[in-house]
PDB file with SEQRES, HELIX, SHEET and CRYST1 records, atoms N, CA, C and O in Angstrom:
SEQRES   1 A   89  MET THR PRO GLU MET VAL MET SER LEU ALA TYR GLN GLY          
SEQRES   2 A   89  MET LYS VAL THR LEU PHE LEU ALA GLY PRO LEU ILE LEU          
SEQRES   3 A   89  THR ALA LEU ALA ILE GLY LEU LEU VAL SER LEU PHE GLN          
SEQRES   4 A   89  ALA ALA THR GLN ILE ASN GLU MET THR LEU THR PHE ILE          
SEQRES   5 A   89  PRO LYS ILE LEU GLY VAL PHE GLY VAL MET VAL LEU THR          
SEQRES   6 A   89  GLY PRO TRP LEU ILE LYS LEU ILE THR ASN PHE THR THR          
SEQRES   7 A   89  GLU LEU PHE HIS ASN ILE PRO LEU MET LEU GLY                  
HELIX    1 AA1 PRO A    3  THR A   42  1                                  40    
HELIX    2 AA2 MET A   47  THR A   50  5                                   4    
HELIX    3 AA3 PHE A   51  HIS A   82  1                                  32    
HELIX    4 AA4 ILE A   84  LEU A   88  1                                   5    
CRYST1    1.000    1.000    1.000  90.00  90.00  90.00 P 1           1          
ATOM      1  N   MET A   1     -13.100   6.223 -26.481  1.00  0.00           N  
ATOM      2  CA  MET A   1     -13.073   5.812 -25.135  1.00  0.00           C  
ATOM      3  C   MET A   1     -14.279   6.429 -24.405  1.00  0.00           C  
ATOM      4  O   MET A   1     -14.415   7.648 -24.300  1.00  0.00           O  
ATOM      5  N   THR A   2     -15.117   5.564 -23.922  1.00  0.00           N  
ATOM      6  CA  THR A   2     -16.386   6.013 -23.292  1.00  0.00           C  
ATOM      7  C   THR A   2     -16.163   6.486 -21.866  1.00  0.00           C  
ATOM      8  O   THR A   2     -15.185   6.102 -21.223  1.00  0.00           O  
ATOM      9  N   PRO A   3     -17.042   7.294 -21.389  1.00  0.00           N  
ATOM     10  CA  PRO A   3     -16.933   7.608 -19.914  1.00  0.00           C  
ATOM     11  C   PRO A   3     -16.885   6.418 -18.954  1.00  0.00           C  
ATOM     12  O   PRO A   3     -16.192   6.419 -17.936  1.00  0.00           O  
ATOM     13  N   GLU A   4     -17.679   5.383 -19.349  1.00  0.00           N  
ATOM     14  CA  GLU A   4     -17.766   4.133 -18.514  1.00  0.00           C  
ATOM     15  C   GLU A   4     -16.352   3.503 -18.430  1.00  0.00           C  
ATOM     16  O   GLU A   4     -15.910   3.052 -17.374  1.00  0.00           O  
ATOM     17  N   MET A   5     -15.673   3.495 -19.582  1.00  0.00           N  
ATOM     18  CA  MET A   5     -14.315   2.890 -19.624  1.00  0.00           C  
ATOM     19  C   MET A   5     -13.363   3.705 -18.708  1.00  0.00           C  
ATOM     20  O   MET A   5     -12.559   3.136 -17.970  1.00  0.00           O  
ATOM     21  N   VAL A   6     -13.475   5.023 -18.777  1.00  0.00           N  
ATOM     22  CA  VAL A   6     -12.640   5.905 -17.970  1.00  0.00           C  
ATOM     23  C   VAL A   6     -12.886   5.611 -16.462  1.00  0.00           C  
ATOM     24  O   VAL A   6     -11.955   5.436 -15.676  1.00  0.00           O  
ATOM     25  N   MET A   7     -14.103   5.572 -16.131  1.00  0.00           N  
ATOM     26  CA  MET A   7     -14.522   5.362 -14.720  1.00  0.00           C  
ATOM     27  C   MET A   7     -14.055   3.953 -14.270  1.00  0.00           C  
ATOM     28  O   MET A   7     -13.552   3.793 -13.158  1.00  0.00           O  
ATOM     29  N   SER A   8     -14.219   2.990 -15.097  1.00  0.00           N  
ATOM     30  CA  SER A   8     -13.739   1.621 -14.775  1.00  0.00           C  
ATOM     31  C   SER A   8     -12.254   1.541 -14.584  1.00  0.00           C  
ATOM     32  O   SER A   8     -11.757   0.888 -13.666  1.00  0.00           O  
ATOM     33  N   LEU A   9     -11.540   2.227 -15.481  1.00  0.00           N  
ATOM     34  CA  LEU A   9     -10.077   2.277 -15.341  1.00  0.00           C  
ATOM     35  C   LEU A   9      -9.629   3.006 -14.077  1.00  0.00           C  
ATOM     36  O   LEU A   9      -8.657   2.598 -13.441  1.00  0.00           O  
ATOM     37  N   ALA A  10     -10.325   4.078 -13.710  1.00  0.00           N  
ATOM     38  CA  ALA A  10      -9.968   4.895 -12.534  1.00  0.00           C  
ATOM     39  C   ALA A  10     -10.298   4.081 -11.249  1.00  0.00           C  
ATOM     40  O   ALA A  10      -9.569   4.107 -10.257  1.00  0.00           O  
ATOM     41  N   TYR A  11     -11.429   3.366 -11.334  1.00  0.00           N  
ATOM     42  CA  TYR A  11     -11.845   2.433 -10.159  1.00  0.00           C  
ATOM     43  C   TYR A  11     -10.763   1.348  -9.987  1.00  0.00           C  
ATOM     44  O   TYR A  11     -10.303   1.114  -8.869  1.00  0.00           O  
ATOM     45  N   GLN A  12     -10.365   0.702 -11.057  1.00  0.00           N  
ATOM     46  CA  GLN A  12      -9.339  -0.407 -10.946  1.00  0.00           C  
ATOM     47  C   GLN A  12      -8.029   0.197 -10.472  1.00  0.00           C  
ATOM     48  O   GLN A  12      -7.344  -0.426  -9.661  1.00  0.00           O  
ATOM     49  N   GLY A  13      -7.641   1.402 -10.946  1.00  0.00           N  
ATOM     50  CA  GLY A  13      -6.388   2.017 -10.477  1.00  0.00           C  
ATOM     51  C   GLY A  13      -6.427   2.303  -9.029  1.00  0.00           C  
ATOM     52  O   GLY A  13      -5.443   2.032  -8.340  1.00  0.00           O  
ATOM     53  N   MET A  14      -7.537   2.854  -8.488  1.00  0.00           N  
ATOM     54  CA  MET A  14      -7.650   3.196  -7.115  1.00  0.00           C  
ATOM     55  C   MET A  14      -7.674   1.907  -6.237  1.00  0.00           C  
ATOM     56  O   MET A  14      -7.116   1.870  -5.140  1.00  0.00           O  
ATOM     57  N   LYS A  15      -8.336   0.871  -6.765  1.00  0.00           N  
ATOM     58  CA  LYS A  15      -8.396  -0.411  -5.999  1.00  0.00           C  
ATOM     59  C   LYS A  15      -6.932  -1.038  -5.862  1.00  0.00           C  
ATOM     60  O   LYS A  15      -6.546  -1.536  -4.805  1.00  0.00           O  
ATOM     61  N   VAL A  16      -6.193  -0.976  -6.953  1.00  0.00           N  
ATOM     62  CA  VAL A  16      -4.838  -1.547  -6.935  1.00  0.00           C  
ATOM     63  C   VAL A  16      -3.959  -0.693  -6.031  1.00  0.00           C  
ATOM     64  O   VAL A  16      -3.094  -1.205  -5.321  1.00  0.00           O  
ATOM     65  N   THR A  17      -4.193   0.613  -6.068  1.00  0.00           N  
ATOM     66  CA  THR A  17      -3.382   1.460  -5.196  1.00  0.00           C  
ATOM     67  C   THR A  17      -3.679   1.182  -3.751  1.00  0.00           C  
ATOM     68  O   THR A  17      -2.743   1.167  -2.952  1.00  0.00           O  
ATOM     69  N   LEU A  18      -4.903   0.962  -3.355  1.00  0.00           N  
ATOM     70  CA  LEU A  18      -5.257   0.680  -1.986  1.00  0.00           C  
ATOM     71  C   LEU A  18      -4.691  -0.659  -1.619  1.00  0.00           C  
ATOM     72  O   LEU A  18      -4.171  -0.809  -0.513  1.00  0.00           O  
ATOM     73  N   PHE A  19      -4.763  -1.659  -2.502  1.00  0.00           N  
ATOM     74  CA  PHE A  19      -4.166  -2.965  -2.208  1.00  0.00           C  
ATOM     75  C   PHE A  19      -2.724  -2.941  -2.012  1.00  0.00           C  
ATOM     76  O   PHE A  19      -2.171  -3.677  -1.195  1.00  0.00           O  
ATOM     77  N   LEU A  20      -2.040  -2.017  -2.826  1.00  0.00           N  
ATOM     78  CA  LEU A  20      -0.557  -1.938  -2.687  1.00  0.00           C  
ATOM     79  C   LEU A  20      -0.183  -1.214  -1.397  1.00  0.00           C  
ATOM     80  O   LEU A  20       0.739  -1.648  -0.706  1.00  0.00           O  
ATOM     81  N   ALA A  21      -0.841  -0.169  -1.064  1.00  0.00           N  
ATOM     82  CA  ALA A  21      -0.443   0.674   0.080  1.00  0.00           C  
ATOM     83  C   ALA A  21      -1.085   0.186   1.368  1.00  0.00           C  
ATOM     84  O   ALA A  21      -0.536   0.461   2.435  1.00  0.00           O  
ATOM     85  N   GLY A  22      -2.168  -0.494   1.343  1.00  0.00           N  
ATOM     86  CA  GLY A  22      -2.846  -0.853   2.477  1.00  0.00           C  
ATOM     87  C   GLY A  22      -2.071  -1.578   3.547  1.00  0.00           C  
ATOM     88  O   GLY A  22      -2.038  -1.137   4.696  1.00  0.00           O  
ATOM     89  N   PRO A  23      -1.432  -2.707   3.182  1.00  0.00           N  
ATOM     90  CA  PRO A  23      -0.641  -3.456   4.216  1.00  0.00           C  
ATOM     91  C   PRO A  23       0.439  -2.643   4.786  1.00  0.00           C  
ATOM     92  O   PRO A  23       0.713  -2.765   5.980  1.00  0.00           O  
ATOM     93  N   LEU A  24       1.063  -1.840   4.045  1.00  0.00           N  
ATOM     94  CA  LEU A  24       2.175  -1.025   4.581  1.00  0.00           C  
ATOM     95  C   LEU A  24       1.745   0.053   5.528  1.00  0.00           C  
ATOM     96  O   LEU A  24       2.370   0.282   6.563  1.00  0.00           O  
ATOM     97  N   ILE A  25       0.624   0.744   5.149  1.00  0.00           N  
ATOM     98  CA  ILE A  25       0.111   1.819   5.949  1.00  0.00           C  
ATOM     99  C   ILE A  25      -0.500   1.272   7.201  1.00  0.00           C  
ATOM    100  O   ILE A  25      -0.302   1.852   8.269  1.00  0.00           O  
ATOM    101  N   LEU A  26      -1.224   0.197   7.133  1.00  0.00           N  
ATOM    102  CA  LEU A  26      -1.801  -0.441   8.317  1.00  0.00           C  
ATOM    103  C   LEU A  26      -0.789  -0.975   9.294  1.00  0.00           C  
ATOM    104  O   LEU A  26      -1.024  -0.976  10.502  1.00  0.00           O  
ATOM    105  N   THR A  27       0.354  -1.435   8.774  1.00  0.00           N  
ATOM    106  CA  THR A  27       1.462  -1.925   9.642  1.00  0.00           C  
ATOM    107  C   THR A  27       2.074  -0.704  10.348  1.00  0.00           C  
ATOM    108  O   THR A  27       2.283  -0.742  11.560  1.00  0.00           O  
ATOM    109  N   ALA A  28       2.359   0.358   9.620  1.00  0.00           N  
ATOM    110  CA  ALA A  28       2.923   1.565  10.284  1.00  0.00           C  
ATOM    111  C   ALA A  28       1.996   2.135  11.246  1.00  0.00           C  
ATOM    112  O   ALA A  28       2.428   2.652  12.276  1.00  0.00           O  
ATOM    113  N   LEU A  29       0.677   2.077  10.972  1.00  0.00           N  
ATOM    114  CA  LEU A  29      -0.333   2.588  11.918  1.00  0.00           C  
ATOM    115  C   LEU A  29      -0.369   1.792  13.195  1.00  0.00           C  
ATOM    116  O   LEU A  29      -0.338   2.342  14.295  1.00  0.00           O  
ATOM    117  N   ALA A  30      -0.433   0.511  13.034  1.00  0.00           N  
ATOM    118  CA  ALA A  30      -0.451  -0.406  14.225  1.00  0.00           C  
ATOM    119  C   ALA A  30       0.776  -0.359  15.068  1.00  0.00           C  
ATOM    120  O   ALA A  30       0.669  -0.409  16.293  1.00  0.00           O  
ATOM    121  N   ILE A  31       1.943  -0.264  14.480  1.00  0.00           N  
ATOM    122  CA  ILE A  31       3.211  -0.161  15.257  1.00  0.00           C  
ATOM    123  C   ILE A  31       3.312   1.177  15.861  1.00  0.00           C  
ATOM    124  O   ILE A  31       3.839   1.281  16.968  1.00  0.00           O  
ATOM    125  N   GLY A  32       2.841   2.254  15.217  1.00  0.00           N  
ATOM    126  CA  GLY A  32       2.835   3.586  15.824  1.00  0.00           C  
ATOM    127  C   GLY A  32       1.958   3.619  17.002  1.00  0.00           C  
ATOM    128  O   GLY A  32       2.296   4.278  17.985  1.00  0.00           O  
ATOM    129  N   LEU A  33       0.798   2.922  16.976  1.00  0.00           N  
ATOM    130  CA  LEU A  33      -0.167   2.882  18.083  1.00  0.00           C  
ATOM    131  C   LEU A  33       0.516   2.201  19.267  1.00  0.00           C  
ATOM    132  O   LEU A  33       0.509   2.719  20.384  1.00  0.00           O  
ATOM    133  N   LEU A  34       1.122   0.998  18.999  1.00  0.00           N  
ATOM    134  CA  LEU A  34       1.773   0.349  20.021  1.00  0.00           C  
ATOM    135  C   LEU A  34       2.923   1.084  20.727  1.00  0.00           C  
ATOM    136  O   LEU A  34       3.080   1.048  21.947  1.00  0.00           O  
ATOM    137  N   VAL A  35       3.694   1.733  19.901  1.00  0.00           N  
ATOM    138  CA  VAL A  35       4.790   2.501  20.437  1.00  0.00           C  
ATOM    139  C   VAL A  35       4.268   3.730  21.292  1.00  0.00           C  
ATOM    140  O   VAL A  35       4.860   4.120  22.298  1.00  0.00           O  
ATOM    141  N   SER A  36       3.177   4.270  20.832  1.00  0.00           N  
ATOM    142  CA  SER A  36       2.573   5.366  21.541  1.00  0.00           C  
ATOM    143  C   SER A  36       2.053   4.883  22.839  1.00  0.00           C  
ATOM    144  O   SER A  36       2.244   5.567  23.844  1.00  0.00           O  
ATOM    145  N   LEU A  37       1.381   3.710  22.907  1.00  0.00           N  
ATOM    146  CA  LEU A  37       0.952   3.187  24.164  1.00  0.00           C  
ATOM    147  C   LEU A  37       2.143   2.843  25.136  1.00  0.00           C  
ATOM    148  O   LEU A  37       2.070   3.018  26.353  1.00  0.00           O  
ATOM    149  N   PHE A  38       3.179   2.368  24.526  1.00  0.00           N  
ATOM    150  CA  PHE A  38       4.360   2.125  25.358  1.00  0.00           C  
ATOM    151  C   PHE A  38       4.925   3.410  25.935  1.00  0.00           C  
ATOM    152  O   PHE A  38       5.327   3.472  27.097  1.00  0.00           O  
ATOM    153  N   GLN A  39       4.945   4.476  25.057  1.00  0.00           N  
ATOM    154  CA  GLN A  39       5.493   5.686  25.528  1.00  0.00           C  
ATOM    155  C   GLN A  39       4.619   6.322  26.611  1.00  0.00           C  
ATOM    156  O   GLN A  39       5.113   6.916  27.569  1.00  0.00           O  
ATOM    157  N   ALA A  40       3.321   6.178  26.427  1.00  0.00           N  
ATOM    158  CA  ALA A  40       2.409   6.679  27.463  1.00  0.00           C  
ATOM    159  C   ALA A  40       2.552   6.013  28.781  1.00  0.00           C  
ATOM    160  O   ALA A  40       2.514   6.650  29.833  1.00  0.00           O  
ATOM    161  N   ALA A  41       2.726   4.649  28.717  1.00  0.00           N  
ATOM    162  CA  ALA A  41       2.801   3.842  29.917  1.00  0.00           C  
ATOM    163  C   ALA A  41       4.130   4.156  30.634  1.00  0.00           C  
ATOM    164  O   ALA A  41       4.149   4.238  31.863  1.00  0.00           O  
ATOM    165  N   THR A  42       5.261   4.336  29.879  1.00  0.00           N  
ATOM    166  CA  THR A  42       6.505   4.537  30.556  1.00  0.00           C  
ATOM    167  C   THR A  42       6.949   6.008  30.680  1.00  0.00           C  
ATOM    168  O   THR A  42       7.978   6.327  31.276  1.00  0.00           O  
ATOM    169  N   GLN A  43       6.153   6.852  30.110  1.00  0.00           N  
ATOM    170  CA  GLN A  43       6.412   8.322  30.080  1.00  0.00           C  
ATOM    171  C   GLN A  43       7.699   8.687  29.468  1.00  0.00           C  
ATOM    172  O   GLN A  43       8.344   9.674  29.820  1.00  0.00           O  
ATOM    173  N   ILE A  44       8.074   7.826  28.497  1.00  0.00           N  
ATOM    174  CA  ILE A  44       9.304   8.231  27.623  1.00  0.00           C  
ATOM    175  C   ILE A  44       8.795   8.944  26.504  1.00  0.00           C  
ATOM    176  O   ILE A  44       7.941   8.425  25.786  1.00  0.00           O  
ATOM    177  N   ASN A  45       9.277  10.184  26.269  1.00  0.00           N  
ATOM    178  CA  ASN A  45       8.828  11.002  25.219  1.00  0.00           C  
ATOM    179  C   ASN A  45       9.904  11.253  24.216  1.00  0.00           C  
ATOM    180  O   ASN A  45      10.274  12.399  23.960  1.00  0.00           O  
ATOM    181  N   GLU A  46      10.415  10.189  23.643  1.00  0.00           N  
ATOM    182  CA  GLU A  46      11.467  10.326  22.632  1.00  0.00           C  
ATOM    183  C   GLU A  46      10.874  10.173  21.290  1.00  0.00           C  
ATOM    184  O   GLU A  46      10.312   9.127  20.965  1.00  0.00           O  
ATOM    185  N   MET A  47      10.992  11.276  20.433  1.00  0.00           N  
ATOM    186  CA  MET A  47      10.356  11.313  19.066  1.00  0.00           C  
ATOM    187  C   MET A  47      10.970  10.270  18.127  1.00  0.00           C  
ATOM    188  O   MET A  47      10.290   9.746  17.244  1.00  0.00           O  
ATOM    189  N   THR A  48      12.217   9.982  18.317  1.00  0.00           N  
ATOM    190  CA  THR A  48      12.883   9.063  17.366  1.00  0.00           C  
ATOM    191  C   THR A  48      12.626   7.599  17.735  1.00  0.00           C  
ATOM    192  O   THR A  48      13.026   6.699  16.997  1.00  0.00           O  
ATOM    193  N   LEU A  49      11.993   7.366  18.816  1.00  0.00           N  
ATOM    194  CA  LEU A  49      11.681   5.970  19.212  1.00  0.00           C  
ATOM    195  C   LEU A  49      10.724   5.252  18.236  1.00  0.00           C  
ATOM    196  O   LEU A  49      10.774   4.030  18.097  1.00  0.00           O  
ATOM    197  N   THR A  50       9.895   5.991  17.595  1.00  0.00           N  
ATOM    198  CA  THR A  50       8.873   5.371  16.688  1.00  0.00           C  
ATOM    199  C   THR A  50       9.327   5.019  15.366  1.00  0.00           C  
ATOM    200  O   THR A  50       8.718   4.185  14.697  1.00  0.00           O  
ATOM    201  N   PHE A  51      10.484   5.674  14.903  1.00  0.00           N  
ATOM    202  CA  PHE A  51      10.955   5.442  13.539  1.00  0.00           C  
ATOM    203  C   PHE A  51      11.474   4.073  13.292  1.00  0.00           C  
ATOM    204  O   PHE A  51      11.071   3.437  12.319  1.00  0.00           O  
ATOM    205  N   ILE A  52      12.344   3.586  14.118  1.00  0.00           N  
ATOM    206  CA  ILE A  52      13.032   2.215  13.892  1.00  0.00           C  
ATOM    207  C   ILE A  52      12.015   1.078  13.958  1.00  0.00           C  
ATOM    208  O   ILE A  52      12.091   0.198  13.101  1.00  0.00           O  
ATOM    209  N   PRO A  53      11.104   1.019  14.864  1.00  0.00           N  
ATOM    210  CA  PRO A  53      10.085  -0.056  14.795  1.00  0.00           C  
ATOM    211  C   PRO A  53       9.157   0.021  13.568  1.00  0.00           C  
ATOM    212  O   PRO A  53       8.734  -1.001  13.029  1.00  0.00           O  
ATOM    213  N   LYS A  54       8.855   1.244  13.149  1.00  0.00           N  
ATOM    214  CA  LYS A  54       8.000   1.359  11.941  1.00  0.00           C  
ATOM    215  C   LYS A  54       8.782   0.942  10.740  1.00  0.00           C  
ATOM    216  O   LYS A  54       8.246   0.232   9.889  1.00  0.00           O  
ATOM    217  N   ILE A  55      10.019   1.343  10.620  1.00  0.00           N  
ATOM    218  CA  ILE A  55      10.838   0.986   9.428  1.00  0.00           C  
ATOM    219  C   ILE A  55      11.000  -0.518   9.382  1.00  0.00           C  
ATOM    220  O   ILE A  55      10.861  -1.146   8.333  1.00  0.00           O  
ATOM    221  N   LEU A  56      11.301  -1.092  10.556  1.00  0.00           N  
ATOM    222  CA  LEU A  56      11.503  -2.599  10.550  1.00  0.00           C  
ATOM    223  C   LEU A  56      10.177  -3.336  10.238  1.00  0.00           C  
ATOM    224  O   LEU A  56      10.139  -4.310   9.486  1.00  0.00           O  
ATOM    225  N   GLY A  57       9.137  -2.839  10.832  1.00  0.00           N  
ATOM    226  CA  GLY A  57       7.785  -3.474  10.555  1.00  0.00           C  
ATOM    227  C   GLY A  57       7.366  -3.382   9.085  1.00  0.00           C  
ATOM    228  O   GLY A  57       6.953  -4.379   8.493  1.00  0.00           O  
ATOM    229  N   VAL A  58       7.473  -2.163   8.487  1.00  0.00           N  
ATOM    230  CA  VAL A  58       7.163  -1.984   7.132  1.00  0.00           C  
ATOM    231  C   VAL A  58       8.044  -2.816   6.160  1.00  0.00           C  
ATOM    232  O   VAL A  58       7.560  -3.357   5.165  1.00  0.00           O  
ATOM    233  N   PHE A  59       9.303  -2.893   6.477  1.00  0.00           N  
ATOM    234  CA  PHE A  59      10.235  -3.708   5.762  1.00  0.00           C  
ATOM    235  C   PHE A  59       9.890  -5.175   5.855  1.00  0.00           C  
ATOM    236  O   PHE A  59       9.984  -5.888   4.855  1.00  0.00           O  
ATOM    237  N   GLY A  60       9.475  -5.674   7.077  1.00  0.00           N  
ATOM    238  CA  GLY A  60       9.048  -7.064   7.218  1.00  0.00           C  
ATOM    239  C   GLY A  60       7.736  -7.369   6.460  1.00  0.00           C  
ATOM    240  O   GLY A  60       7.601  -8.448   5.885  1.00  0.00           O  
ATOM    241  N   VAL A  61       6.813  -6.470   6.455  1.00  0.00           N  
ATOM    242  CA  VAL A  61       5.537  -6.636   5.666  1.00  0.00           C  
ATOM    243  C   VAL A  61       5.945  -6.597   4.226  1.00  0.00           C  
ATOM    244  O   VAL A  61       5.391  -7.377   3.450  1.00  0.00           O  
ATOM    245  N   MET A  62       6.884  -5.746   3.779  1.00  0.00           N  
ATOM    246  CA  MET A  62       7.250  -5.721   2.342  1.00  0.00           C  
ATOM    247  C   MET A  62       7.840  -7.126   1.933  1.00  0.00           C  
ATOM    248  O   MET A  62       7.553  -7.680   0.871  1.00  0.00           O  
ATOM    249  N   VAL A  63       8.613  -7.597   2.793  1.00  0.00           N  
ATOM    250  CA  VAL A  63       9.307  -8.880   2.438  1.00  0.00           C  
ATOM    251  C   VAL A  63       8.282 -10.047   2.391  1.00  0.00           C  
ATOM    252  O   VAL A  63       8.387 -10.946   1.557  1.00  0.00           O  
ATOM    253  N   LEU A  64       7.312 -10.003   3.291  1.00  0.00           N  
ATOM    254  CA  LEU A  64       6.272 -11.068   3.305  1.00  0.00           C  
ATOM    255  C   LEU A  64       5.247 -10.900   2.177  1.00  0.00           C  
ATOM    256  O   LEU A  64       4.791 -11.871   1.572  1.00  0.00           O  
ATOM    257  N   THR A  65       4.908  -9.652   1.921  1.00  0.00           N  
ATOM    258  CA  THR A  65       3.794  -9.475   0.847  1.00  0.00           C  
ATOM    259  C   THR A  65       4.363  -8.984  -0.440  1.00  0.00           C  
ATOM    260  O   THR A  65       3.607  -8.640  -1.349  1.00  0.00           O  
ATOM    261  N   GLY A  66       5.685  -8.934  -0.566  1.00  0.00           N  
ATOM    262  CA  GLY A  66       6.328  -8.375  -1.783  1.00  0.00           C  
ATOM    263  C   GLY A  66       5.891  -9.178  -3.050  1.00  0.00           C  
ATOM    264  O   GLY A  66       5.442  -8.591  -4.034  1.00  0.00           O  
ATOM    265  N   PRO A  67       6.023 -10.449  -3.006  1.00  0.00           N  
ATOM    266  CA  PRO A  67       5.635 -11.214  -4.266  1.00  0.00           C  
ATOM    267  C   PRO A  67       4.177 -10.956  -4.701  1.00  0.00           C  
ATOM    268  O   PRO A  67       3.880 -10.825  -5.889  1.00  0.00           O  
ATOM    269  N   TRP A  68       3.305 -10.890  -3.726  1.00  0.00           N  
ATOM    270  CA  TRP A  68       1.884 -10.660  -4.047  1.00  0.00           C  
ATOM    271  C   TRP A  68       1.722  -9.234  -4.575  1.00  0.00           C  
ATOM    272  O   TRP A  68       0.958  -9.007  -5.513  1.00  0.00           O  
ATOM    273  N   LEU A  69       2.446  -8.258  -3.971  1.00  0.00           N  
ATOM    274  CA  LEU A  69       2.324  -6.821  -4.440  1.00  0.00           C  
ATOM    275  C   LEU A  69       2.859  -6.699  -5.861  1.00  0.00           C  
ATOM    276  O   LEU A  69       2.260  -5.995  -6.674  1.00  0.00           O  
ATOM    277  N   ILE A  70       4.004  -7.384  -6.200  1.00  0.00           N  
ATOM    278  CA  ILE A  70       4.549  -7.248  -7.522  1.00  0.00           C  
ATOM    279  C   ILE A  70       3.642  -7.958  -8.505  1.00  0.00           C  
ATOM    280  O   ILE A  70       3.490  -7.484  -9.631  1.00  0.00           O  
ATOM    281  N   LYS A  71       3.000  -9.132  -8.113  1.00  0.00           N  
ATOM    282  CA  LYS A  71       2.086  -9.832  -9.000  1.00  0.00           C  
ATOM    283  C   LYS A  71       0.930  -8.955  -9.328  1.00  0.00           C  
ATOM    284  O   LYS A  71       0.495  -8.869 -10.476  1.00  0.00           O  
ATOM    285  N   LEU A  72       0.408  -8.270  -8.266  1.00  0.00           N  
ATOM    286  CA  LEU A  72      -0.734  -7.417  -8.433  1.00  0.00           C  
ATOM    287  C   LEU A  72      -0.550  -6.274  -9.374  1.00  0.00           C  
ATOM    288  O   LEU A  72      -1.378  -6.052 -10.257  1.00  0.00           O  
ATOM    289  N   ILE A  73       0.534  -5.531  -9.202  1.00  0.00           N  
ATOM    290  CA  ILE A  73       0.893  -4.403 -10.100  1.00  0.00           C  
ATOM    291  C   ILE A  73       1.217  -4.871 -11.466  1.00  0.00           C  
ATOM    292  O   ILE A  73       0.835  -4.220 -12.438  1.00  0.00           O  
ATOM    293  N   THR A  74       1.915  -5.988 -11.601  1.00  0.00           N  
ATOM    294  CA  THR A  74       2.300  -6.551 -12.915  1.00  0.00           C  
ATOM    295  C   THR A  74       1.079  -6.935 -13.685  1.00  0.00           C  
ATOM    296  O   THR A  74       0.977  -6.637 -14.875  1.00  0.00           O  
ATOM    297  N   ASN A  75       0.085  -7.633 -12.996  1.00  0.00           N  
ATOM    298  CA  ASN A  75      -1.152  -8.021 -13.693  1.00  0.00           C  
ATOM    299  C   ASN A  75      -1.949  -6.769 -14.164  1.00  0.00           C  
ATOM    300  O   ASN A  75      -2.493  -6.718 -15.267  1.00  0.00           O  
ATOM    301  N   PHE A  76      -1.978  -5.800 -13.284  1.00  0.00           N  
ATOM    302  CA  PHE A  76      -2.698  -4.578 -13.670  1.00  0.00           C  
ATOM    303  C   PHE A  76      -2.077  -3.879 -14.914  1.00  0.00           C  
ATOM    304  O   PHE A  76      -2.756  -3.537 -15.882  1.00  0.00           O  
ATOM    305  N   THR A  77      -0.816  -3.705 -14.819  1.00  0.00           N  
ATOM    306  CA  THR A  77      -0.105  -3.077 -15.966  1.00  0.00           C  
ATOM    307  C   THR A  77      -0.191  -3.836 -17.280  1.00  0.00           C  
ATOM    308  O   THR A  77      -0.350  -3.258 -18.355  1.00  0.00           O  
ATOM    309  N   THR A  78      -0.076  -5.209 -17.147  1.00  0.00           N  
ATOM    310  CA  THR A  78      -0.251  -6.025 -18.337  1.00  0.00           C  
ATOM    311  C   THR A  78      -1.641  -5.904 -18.950  1.00  0.00           C  
ATOM    312  O   THR A  78      -1.806  -5.751 -20.160  1.00  0.00           O  
ATOM    313  N   GLU A  79      -2.627  -5.976 -18.070  1.00  0.00           N  
ATOM    314  CA  GLU A  79      -4.029  -5.816 -18.519  1.00  0.00           C  
ATOM    315  C   GLU A  79      -4.265  -4.420 -19.182  1.00  0.00           C  
ATOM    316  O   GLU A  79      -4.962  -4.283 -20.187  1.00  0.00           O  
ATOM    317  N   LEU A  80      -3.657  -3.442 -18.570  1.00  0.00           N  
ATOM    318  CA  LEU A  80      -3.789  -2.111 -19.078  1.00  0.00           C  
ATOM    319  C   LEU A  80      -3.170  -1.953 -20.459  1.00  0.00           C  
ATOM    320  O   LEU A  80      -3.767  -1.367 -21.362  1.00  0.00           O  
ATOM    321  N   PHE A  81      -1.941  -2.497 -20.606  1.00  0.00           N  
ATOM    322  CA  PHE A  81      -1.326  -2.498 -21.992  1.00  0.00           C  
ATOM    323  C   PHE A  81      -2.038  -3.249 -23.019  1.00  0.00           C  
ATOM    324  O   PHE A  81      -2.078  -2.838 -24.179  1.00  0.00           O  
ATOM    325  N   HIS A  82      -2.661  -4.439 -22.611  1.00  0.00           N  
ATOM    326  CA  HIS A  82      -3.374  -5.220 -23.563  1.00  0.00           C  
ATOM    327  C   HIS A  82      -4.678  -4.542 -23.962  1.00  0.00           C  
ATOM    328  O   HIS A  82      -5.192  -4.824 -25.045  1.00  0.00           O  
ATOM    329  N   ASN A  83      -5.226  -3.676 -23.150  1.00  0.00           N  
ATOM    330  CA  ASN A  83      -6.491  -3.042 -23.450  1.00  0.00           C  
ATOM    331  C   ASN A  83      -6.331  -1.735 -24.177  1.00  0.00           C  
ATOM    332  O   ASN A  83      -7.332  -1.102 -24.508  1.00  0.00           O  
ATOM    333  N   ILE A  84      -5.103  -1.298 -24.442  1.00  0.00           N  
ATOM    334  CA  ILE A  84      -4.853   0.020 -25.133  1.00  0.00           C  
ATOM    335  C   ILE A  84      -5.558   0.019 -26.538  1.00  0.00           C  
ATOM    336  O   ILE A  84      -6.240   0.993 -26.856  1.00  0.00           O  
ATOM    337  N   PRO A  85      -5.416  -1.008 -27.354  1.00  0.00           N  
ATOM    338  CA  PRO A  85      -6.113  -0.980 -28.669  1.00  0.00           C  
ATOM    339  C   PRO A  85      -7.628  -0.880 -28.498  1.00  0.00           C  
ATOM    340  O   PRO A  85      -8.275  -0.244 -29.331  1.00  0.00           O  
ATOM    341  N   LEU A  86      -8.209  -1.452 -27.500  1.00  0.00           N  
ATOM    342  CA  LEU A  86      -9.675  -1.315 -27.267  1.00  0.00           C  
ATOM    343  C   LEU A  86     -10.043   0.062 -26.888  1.00  0.00           C  
ATOM    344  O   LEU A  86     -11.119   0.536 -27.254  1.00  0.00           O  
ATOM    345  N   MET A  87      -9.168   0.752 -26.144  1.00  0.00           N  
ATOM    346  CA  MET A  87      -9.451   2.134 -25.668  1.00  0.00           C  
ATOM    347  C   MET A  87      -9.319   3.094 -26.858  1.00  0.00           C  
ATOM    348  O   MET A  87     -10.026   4.101 -26.880  1.00  0.00           O  
ATOM    349  N   LEU A  88      -8.480   2.847 -27.817  1.00  0.00           N  
ATOM    350  CA  LEU A  88      -8.282   3.778 -28.887  1.00  0.00           C  
ATOM    351  C   LEU A  88      -9.370   3.574 -30.022  1.00  0.00           C  
ATOM    352  O   LEU A  88      -9.681   4.531 -30.730  1.00  0.00           O  
ATOM    353  N   GLY A  89      -9.901   2.428 -30.181  1.00  0.00           N  
ATOM    354  CA  GLY A  89     -10.737   2.186 -31.213  1.00  0.00           C  
ATOM    355  C   GLY A  89     -12.164   2.063 -30.819  1.00  0.00           C  
ATOM    356  O   GLY A  89     -13.023   1.842 -31.673  1.00  0.00           O  
TER     357      GLY A  89                                                      
END                                                                             
């Protein structure tokens, strides 16, 4: 296994990780920002107010992007398993 193969595999793994986590993290970030703006405007300082909207938002994004996320990780894993003989020899 050459250093180029290792770097390519690491790059692909990081790219897949970002594609998997990106929509969920960006949704939580956007909802957190909106709730923070709402809290600042109304001066409600309840710490638990942010959790329910974030959970519902991330769940909704998971439902909408779930098939794409599963296809992405399945394709990556299948490609990885098919390339094991090339990596060993």
